[in-house]
Structure formats: structure tokens, C-alpha cells
C-alpha positions as CSV (number, residue, x, y, z in Angstrom):
1,M,-44.8,12.6,-80.2
2,G,-43.4,16.1,-79.7
3,L,-40.3,17.7,-81.0
4,P,-37.4,18.7,-78.8
5,G,-38.3,22.4,-78.6
6,D,-42.1,22.0,-78.2
7,D,-42.1,22.8,-74.4
8,P,-41.4,26.6,-74.1
9,G,-40.0,26.3,-70.6
10,T,-37.2,23.9,-71.4
11,P,-34.4,24.2,-73.9
12,A,-34.3,22.0,-77.0
13,Y,-31.8,19.2,-77.0
14,S,-29.0,18.7,-74.5
15,A,-25.7,20.4,-73.7
16,D,-24.1,16.9,-73.7
17,S,-25.2,16.0,-77.2
18,P,-22.5,14.8,-79.6
19,D,-23.9,16.8,-82.5
20,P,-22.5,20.4,-82.5
21,L,-25.7,21.7,-84.0
22,H,-27.7,20.3,-81.1
23,R,-25.2,21.9,-78.6
24,L,-25.5,25.3,-80.3
25,T,-29.3,25.0,-80.4
26,H,-29.2,24.2,-76.7
27,E,-27.0,27.2,-75.9
28,H,-29.1,29.5,-78.0
29,E,-32.3,28.3,-76.3
30,V,-30.8,28.7,-72.8
31,R,-29.7,32.2,-73.7
32,R,-33.1,33.0,-75.2
33,L,-35.0,31.8,-72.1
34,K,-32.7,33.7,-69.8
35,D,-33.2,36.9,-71.8
36,E,-36.9,36.4,-72.0
37,K,-37.1,36.0,-68.2
38,K,-35.0,39.2,-67.7
39,N,-37.1,41.2,-70.2
40,E,-40.3,40.0,-68.5
41,R,-39.0,41.1,-65.1
42,L,-38.1,44.5,-66.5
43,M,-41.5,44.9,-68.1
44,W,-43.2,44.3,-64.7
45,W,-40.9,46.9,-63.1
46,Y,-41.7,49.4,-65.8
47,L,-45.5,48.8,-65.4
48,A,-45.1,49.2,-61.6
49,Y,-43.3,52.6,-62.0
50,F,-45.9,53.7,-64.5
51,L,-48.8,52.8,-62.3
52,F,-47.1,54.5,-59.3
53,G,-46.6,57.6,-61.3
54,I,-50.2,57.7,-62.5
55,H,-51.4,57.5,-58.9
56,I,-49.1,60.3,-57.7
57,I,-50.4,62.5,-60.5
58,A,-54.0,61.6,-59.6
59,F,-53.4,62.5,-55.9
60,V,-51.8,65.8,-56.9
61,M,-54.8,66.6,-59.1
62,I,-57.3,65.7,-56.4
63,F,-55.4,67.8,-53.9
64,A,-55.4,70.7,-56.4
65,V,-59.1,70.5,-57.1
66,K,-60.1,70.2,-53.4
67,H,-57.9,73.2,-52.5
68,A,-58.8,75.5,-55.4
69,K,-60.7,78.6,-54.5
């Protein structure tokens, strides 16, 4: 038998729980999952820009070497 927060893709407890601690835990988990998704998306954008920049630098260096006298 698992605990309420064992599945990382779903928040623990319910927003309709009568216990205020469970409601706060649910709100915190929902906010954490939302922030985690946003941060992961940003990380992929940063990686894409980094790789794009590396390729531009590589093409400029190849061009410079091929056209050097």
C-alpha cells in the first residue's frame, strides 16, 4: 500500500479534504509540480540555445580555417 505522495506525477491528498493540513499539502504539491514543469521547459530552451550557439561558433571557425591564407 502506497502513501498519498508516492506517485510523483500527482499531488498528494485532495483539494476537497476536510483536513486543512491535507488541503495545504495539496496546494503545495500542485504549485511544486507546476514550477517543476516550468523549470524543466526552461532548461530545454537553455540547452537548445546553447547548442545552437555552439554550432554557429563551429561554422564560423570552419569558415575561418577554410578561407585562411
